[in-house]
N, C-alpha and C positions, 0 to 999 in steps of 0.2 A: 504494500500500500504506500502511496506517495506520502512523503513527510508532511507536506502541506495539508493533505487530507486528514492525516492523523492528528495534526495540531488543531484543525478545525473541529474534529470530533471531540477532542479533549476540551476545547473551549466551550462547546455546547454542553458537555457534561457539567462543567463548572457553573454555567448559567442556570441550568435546570436544578442543580443541587442546592442553590441558594433560595429556592422557594419553599415555603412551609407546607403548601398544599400540593396534592396530586403528584407525590413522588411515586414512581413506579417500581422502585427497588432495583433497577438495572445497575446502578452505580455501586451496589454492595456496600462495603465499608470504605470505599474510596470516594466519598462524596465531596470532600475538600470544601465544606461550607465555611464561610467567613467566620472567624473567631468572634464570638459575640460578647466576650468579656473585654471591656474597654482598656483596662490596665494591661492585661495580657497581650492584647492586640498591639498596643503601643510598644511594649517590650519586644515582641517578636519582630515588629517592623524595624526597630533599631538594630536588631541582631542580623537581619537579612536585607541589606541594601542592594546587593547584587550577588551573582553566582559566577564563579570562575571554575570551569571544568578543565582539568589537565589530563586529558585522556584521548588517545587517538584510535581506540579500538572500535570495532563495529557496534559495541554497546553504548558508545557515547551518545548517540542520538536518543536512545531510549531513556538514558539517565537525564539528559537535558530536557526532554519533553515532559518527563514525570515531575521533575523538580519545578519546571516552569508552570505546569498545570497545577500542581499541588500548592506551591507557595503563592501564586497569584490568586487562587481561590481562597486559601486560608487567610491571607493577609489583606485581601480586597484591593490589591494594587499590583501593578506590574513589577516584577523583580527581574531586571535585565541581566543578560549575560555580559560578562566583561573579562578581558584578559588581565586587567589591572587588579592588584590586591590593595584594598583600602580598609579602613575601619568598617566593620559590618559586612565583610565579604564571606560568603560560604564557598569554601575551596574543596573541590572534589578531585581526587587523583590517586593513583596507585603510589605506594611508598617510594618506589624507585623513580617516580616522575616528579615528586615534590621538591621544592627548594629546601635546602638543608635547614634553614631557619624555622621551617614549619614542623620538622620532626625532631629537632634537637631537644633532648631532655624529656621526651614523651615515653615514659617507661612502659606503658601498656602495649606499645607496638611489639615488644618482645614476646608478648603472650600469643600473638597470632601464629597459628600453625596451619590453618586451612585456607585454601584458595578462595573459599566462599565466605570467610570471616571478614569482619570489618571493625574499624575503630572510629568513633566520633568523639571529638574533644574540642574544648575551647582553648585557644592559644593567643597569648599576648605577643605581638610582634612589633616591629618598629613603627608601623603605620597605625596601630591600634589593636583592637580585639577582633579575631576572626574565628570562624567555626570550620573545622576540618573533618571531612569524611575521607578515610583512606583505607586501603586494603592491599592484599598481595596481587589481586587480579580484578578485572573489571566487573565480574559477577558480584564480588563482594561490595564494590562501590554501589551497584544497583540495590542490593539488599540494605546497605547503609542509608541510601537515600530514602527508601521506604520507611526505615526505622525513624529517621528524623521527622518525616511527615506524620508518622503515627504519634510521635511525642507531641507535636503541635496540635494534631486533631484531638488528642485526649487532654489538652490543656496542661501539660507538664511544664515545670520550671526547667528551662534549658539554658540558663545563664552561665552555668559552669559545668559543662559536660565532660565526662570521662567514662566512655562506654567501650567495652570490647565484647564482641559477640561472634560466636562461630558455631556451626551446627554440630550436634552430638552424633547425628546419624547421617551417613554418606548419601544414600539414595532415598529420597523422600517422594513417594510415588502415589499418584491417584490412578486407580484402575477404573476405566469407564467400561461398563458392561453394555456397550453399544454394538448394534449389528450393522452390517454393511448395507442393508436395505433401509437404514434410517430409523428402525425401531430400536427400543431399548429394553433391557431387563433390569428390574429392581430400581427403576427411576420413577419417582412419583410426583406428578404435578399436573396442572391442567393441560399441558402440552408435553407429552413425554417423548417427543421425537428427538433424535440425536443432533447435537450441534456439530458433530464431526462427519457424519455420513449422510449423503443425499441433501445436505443443507445447501450446497452450492447449486444444485439443480432446483431445489424448491424455492430458495431465497438467495439468489446469487449476490445481490447487493448487500446482504446482511452477513453472509457467512464469514468472510475474512475479518470484518470488523469485530464480530463476536469472538473469533479466535484470538484476535489481538487483545481484546478486553479480558478474555480468559487468562491469557498470558500475564497481563498486568496483575490480576487478582492473585494468580499463583505465585508470582515473584514477590508480591507484597508480604507473603507469609512464608516464603522460603521453599515452596514446592519446586523441585527441579526435574521431575520426570512424570510422564503420563503414559498409560497404556490405552490405546485408542479403541480397542474392540473387546467384545465379550470373551469371558473365559471359556465359554462354549463356542470356540472359534470356527467360523466358516473357512474352508480351505481357500476360497476366492480372495481372502485377505492378502494372499501372497501373489495374486495375479499382477500383470503389468499395469492394468488399469488402476488397481487399488494402490500399488506402490507409487504411481505417479501422483495420486491423490494424497497419499501420506507425505510425499515430498512437499506438497503445497502447505500442508499443516505444519510440518517441521520448519519450513522456511519462515512461516509467520510467527511461530513460538520461539525460535532461536534467539531473537533479540532480548527475550525476557529470561534467558538462562534455563529454559524448559526443553528437555530432550524428549523425543517420542520413541516409544516401543510398541510392540504389538503382541497379542496372544497368538502363538503359533499352534496350529493343529498338527500333531505329530504324524497324522495319516496323510499329509499333503503329498508325500513322495510316492504314495501308492497309485496304481493304475485307476482310471475312472470307473472301472468295473467294481471297485471296492467302495461301497457307499455307506458311510457312517452317519452319525446324528446330524452333522453339519456339512453335508454335501459329499460328493464322490472325491476320490483322490485326483490330483492334478499331475502326477508323475508317470513313471513307467515301471515301477517296481512291484514286487509281490510280497515285500516285507518292509516293516519299519524298525526292524531290530537294529539298535544303535551300534552293535558290534559288527554289523555287515558292512564291508568296504563300499558297496554300492550305495548304501544309505548315507554313509558319511560323505561320499563324493557328491551325492545329490544335494545335501544340505550345504556343503561347502560352496557349491556354485550358486545356490539360492541366496545364501548370506552375502556372498560377494556382489550379487545383483542388487540386494537391498542397500548395501553401502554405496553402490553406484548412484542410487537415488538420494540417499540420506547419509552423508559422510559421518555424521555424529549420532547415528541410530543408537538408541539406548540398549536394546536387547529384547529378549523374549520372556514373556510370562507363559507358563505352560500348565494346563490342566490335562491330565492323562490318567487313564485307568480308573475313571470315576464317572458315574451318571451317564453312561453310554458313550463317553469319549474314549477312543482307543488308547491303549498304553503299552509300554514295552514288556510288561509281565506276560502278555499273551504270546510273546515271541521268545520267552525264556531269558529275558534281561531284567535288570532292576531299575528302579527310578534313578538311583545314583549313577548307573552306567549311562542312562539316557541323558540325564542332566549334564553330566561331565562331557559327553560328546558335544552337546550344543555349546557348553562353556568353552571347550577347547577351540571350537571353530569361531566363536565370537571374540575370544580374548585378544587376538592381534588387532582388532578394530576398537577395542575398549568397550565392548558390549558385555552385558551380564545376563544371567539366567535366573528366573524366579520360578521355582517348581512348587506348585501348590500341593499341600498335604491332604486337602479335603477329599475324603473318600469314604464309601460305605463297604467297599468290596473286600472285607475280611470276615472270616467265619468266626464271629464272636457275638453272642446275643446282646451284650451291653454296647450300644452304639458309641458311647463315650470312650471306649477302650480301643477302638479299631485303628485309629491313626497311629497311636503309640506302638501298637503291635506291628504295624506295617513298616514304620520308619525308624524307630529307635535302634533296631539291629544294624541299620546302615550308618550309624554314627561314625564319623571319620572317613566315610567313603565318598563324600562330596568334595569337589575341588574347593580349596580356599581361594579367596580373592574375588571371584566373579560368579560363584554359584551359591544361591540362597534357597533354603527351604522356607516357604511362605505358609505359615499357620494362621488359621483364624484364631482370634483371641482365646476362644474356648474350644472344647473338644466336640461340640455339637454343631450348631449352625446359626451363629449370630443371634442367639437368644438375648432377651433384654438384660438378663444377668446370668453369667456363667462363671465358674471358677476359671482361673488361668489355665491354659493348656499345659499338661504335664511334660510335653516335649521341650518346653522352654528351660526346664531344669534337667532334662533327661538326655540332651545331646550336646555335650560340651566340646566336641570337636567339629561341629557343623555350624555354619553361619545361619542363624535362625532369624527369620523375619516375622513380623506380626501383621495380620490382615484385619483391619478395623472396618466397620461399616459406617461411612459418613452418611449414607442414605439411611432411611428408616423402614427397613423391610418388615420387622416384627413389632415396631414401635410407633405405629400410627401413620406411616406414610407422610404425606405433607399436610395432614390434618391435626397432628399433635405438636404442641410446643414440647420439645424433648431435646435437651442439650446433653450431648454425649460426654462433655469434658470431665465431670466428676467420676463417671464410670471408667473412662480411659485411664484416669489417674489411679483409680482403684486397681486396675490391671497392672499398670507400670510399677506401682509400689508393692505389689504382691511379692512375698518372699518365697523364692524357690528352695532356699536352704542348700543349693547345690554346692556351695563352698562355705557353708556356715551361715549364721544370721547376717542379714543385709545383702544376700544374693538376689536382688530384685530382678523382676522381669525386665525393667528398664535397662539394667546393667547387662543383661543378656543381649538385649537388642542393640545396644550401642557398641557391643564388642569388648567392653572393658572387663567383664567378669571372667571370661575365658581367654582373654587376650588374643582375639581373632582379628584378622586384618580388615574385613569389610563389614558394613552394616547397612540395613535396608528396612524400611517400614512402608506399608501400603494401606490405602483406604479406598473403599469402593465408593465412587463418586455419586453425586445426586443432582447434577445439573442437566437441564434440558432447554428447549427453545422457548419456554415460558419467559415472559419479559423479565421477571425478577429472578430468573435462573433456577429457583428451587421450589416454587409454589408457596410454601409457608415462608414468610420473611424470616422467621427465626431459624429455619433450617439452614440459612446461610451461615449461621454461627458455627455449625459443625464442620463446614468446609474450612472456615477461618481457624477454628480450634485445632483441627487436624494438622494444618500447616505449622501452627505455632508449637504444638507438642512434638511434631516430627522434628522440628528444629531443636527443641530442648524439652525432653520429656519431664524435666524437673520443674518446669514452670507451674504456677498455681492455677488451677481451673477457674477459680473465682476472679483472679486478676485478668485472665484471658477473656472471661465473660464481660467484665467491666470495660476492658479495652474495646471489645466489639460493640457493646452498647453505646459507648461514647462516640465511636466513629459512625455507627449506623443510625442511631436515634437522637444523638445530641448529648450535650453535657449538662443539661438541667439536672440538679441534684436529685430531685424527686424521681425523674425518669430513670436515672442511673441506679438509684437505690432499689426501686421496685422491680425493674426489669432484671437486674442482676440477681435479685433474690428469687424471682420466678424461675429463672434459668437454672440456678444452682439446685433448686428443689425438684426440678422437672423430671429427672431420671427416676428418682425415688417415687414420684407420683405415678409415672407410667408403670414401673415394675409392680406397684401396689395393686394395680388392677389387671395387668397383663401377665405378671409372673410372681404373685405374692409368695413370700417365704421360699422361693426357689423352684416352684413348679414352672413348667415351660410348655410350649406348643399348645397354648390355649386359643390360638387364632390361626390354625393351619388347616381349617376345613375347606378352604378354597385356595386357588393358586396365588391369590394376592396377599395372603397372610395378614388379613386386616380384621375381619369380623370374628367375634367370639364363636367358637365352634366345638360344642361339647358332644359331637357325634360319638355314639357308642362304637368301640372297636377301632378308633383311629390308631394307626400303627405307632404313632409317636406318643400318644397319650398313655399307652400301656407302660412306657418307660419313664416318661417325664412328668406325669401327673399321678398315675397309678392309684386312682381312688376307688374304693369300694366301701361296703358297709362298715368294715372294721377300721379303716384308716386311709392314709394318703402318704405319698412320697415313695422314693426308691432307696433301698439300702445299698449304697455303693461303698460302704465302709469295709473294714476287715471281716465283718460278719456277713456281708452281702456279696455283691459282684466283685469286690476287691479292686474296684477302680482306683481307690486311694493308693493302692500299692504302686501305681505308676508314678507317683510323686516321690520326691526325696523323703526319707524317713521322718524328719521333723515336720514337714508340711503335711505328710500323711497322718501323723498323730493329731495335728490340729483339726483336720477334716474328720477324722474318725470319731472324735469326741464331741458329743452333742453340746457340751458346755463351752467348748472353744471354737466350734465351727461357726463361721459368720452367720448372723441371723438370716441374711438374704439368701443363704445357700442350704438352710436346714433341710428342706424337702428334696433338694438335689442329691444330697449325700445320705439322708436318713429316712427311714420309714417310721411314721408315728401313728398311734391310735388317735382318734379324733379328740378324746378328752385328755390325752397325755399333755404334760406341761412342757412348754418351751423354756429355754434358759431365762427368759424375762419373767417367768411365772404365770403367763397366760396359757390357757389350753390352746392346742393347735386350732381348734374350731374358732375360738374367740379371736385368736391372732389373725386368722383368715378374714373373718367378718370385719375386724378393725381395719385391716389393710384396704379392703374395698371401700369402706366408709371414709377412710382418710383420703383416698383418691377422689371420691365424690366431693368432699369438702374442699380440697385444695384446688380442683379444677373450677369449682364455683368461685372460690376466692380469687383465682387468677382473672376471671371475668370482671370482678369488682375492681381489682387493682388496675386492670387495663382501662376500664371505663373512667376511672379517676384521672387518667392522663389525657382525656379528650381535650383537644385544644393545644396540647403540647406535642402531639403527633400529627403529621400531615394526614389529610382526610382519606386518601386512597389506601395507604398502608394501614391506617387505623381500622377501617371497615373490613379490610381483607383479614387482618389478624383476629378481630373480634368474631367474625364468622367462624373461624377455625377454633377459637377458644370455646365457643358454644358447642361446636360439633364434638370437641374432645370431652367436654363435660357430659354431653348426652351419651357418648360412647362409654365413659366410665360407669355411668348408670346402667347401661345395657350389659356390660360385662358382669357387673355385680348381680343384676337380676338373673341373668342366664346361668352363671356358674354357681352362685350360692343356691339357687333352686335345684340345680343338678346334684350338688353335694348334699343338700337337705334331703333329697329323695333317697340318697344312699344311707345317710346316718340318722335321719329323723330328728336332728337337733334344731332348735328354734334359732331364728336370726332376725335382725331388724336392719333395714336399709334406710339410711338417713338421706332423704331427698334434698 
């Protein structure tokens, strides 16, 4: 896209963002509305009289445009570019490009080790006081520019800055489960069509601008890689037509430091007469065995072809041997052998392999044990450096609450990645206010005890616990062609929080929520306080009526995983609710299926003991009679009833809180969110009525629903 056109689009975004009414949500958290605190505005204006960018890389234009757009919008005046340094100059440049007077005595520069890291500091020089953004490489400069704009948007004091930031995790990936026909899987909004596939055909004037703005949003939170297609990949993703299309996307996202990869169907090398779940093969072989020289050669040529289109292609995500997708086991090979084959072929180009562990295909009655059984024996068999095992956060399937996956503590010689769900598959789609931040933090801080106390999942993921060379984290995306990207305006927060926590999993979920609120809804103290509180409580509210006390699969009766579904004989309910006249829950402890034995001994002891097992996982790991006491002293039945009533009360209270902010929220977004808050409250009531009545018919115990 022409630079002038990009600048015009950014200017239009600034102008529209300064209106109180009729915001459509397209600008996400990059609204850059003028600072409305008079003193802060005056201070900021004095600090930024002009901008001097000392960078000749291809990313210079991106940095210059973002700072120009952001500072002009936030300060309500033009902030010109200048080659001269004077009092109030913002200087942006890599360390080796800056004048020695700007880096002399700056001790934090020695802390930078990552090419993506950055420093922001206030410096007194001969001409006055300047602000400096510096880094080892231009990508770090871009991230630093977004950090500075975030500080201004959130009304922080920036008169004496001394910031050094760098990512804890190397590959921060959003997986888009989008199909090449333009449809999507697990994307929930009024318009669930893909922004990546068929968009140029359907809306040619909008597609590249949308890609550009996606790149801006991703870079603003440090996301540096995306997967463009569904994990159930169609073989045509590797066709010449598709690769040319992927090149267009990669060229658009490259200025924002975002690399593109794809999910590869391992059956692509087979003859067209072999027809699997997502299309026939496109090759000439009768095998996909990764040990076969012909298979290796076919993929060698295909990978070389891909890099001819996209020189910085990120690599492959692979789902194989699961849910009808073919896998190497059918040909006598292991997942490790297949993953390593792809890793070896991608390594010369700088590409990586992300092999998903999600599978049912193991002969074990307890679903939660199958992935560990399949993959743990392969520990140490995966290439280090560019091959990752990508686990869902729990051992089931993105349930509203699950314990952390035992493989995170069980494979200490393998680069483990976590797969989070930014989208809301089992948590209300785009109809619920449901902020993932607190739960993700719950998972990251969970102790595996793999090397004693403090061996958290977060330390496994960033590679520090087992001292492994690479690190990767993934989130299943939730954007579509709907104007505000995610349907529910608050669902944008999960995209934002994923990027922030992928950058640094030790950040506080509440701080991230407040950041997002200030940038998205404004800095009014009442707005910030109420919306942050609603967000921080939202996951507990949803689990209280979708998965109280650790039951799961209460809404899997249809393919959308939305409505309460107490159908008798549901295959998942037998394991994850397991309710009858005597009681509820599944015994996965040492006296039951022994799923806890897959954890390290200390973690297993915690889960085995009802007194130490987390309250939200009691029925995940334990079987209770209805009148048995929980650790908090309540009976299981009373605990269940109280959870449903808590959700009803809180969803009602959220409506009241939101309505109290009318006039402080623009009208379009206010009405859109209010409609969804009411729908969530109605759904909480619906879950309570349907499930409590089902349980009542089993146990005959009385209950009262508070409307």
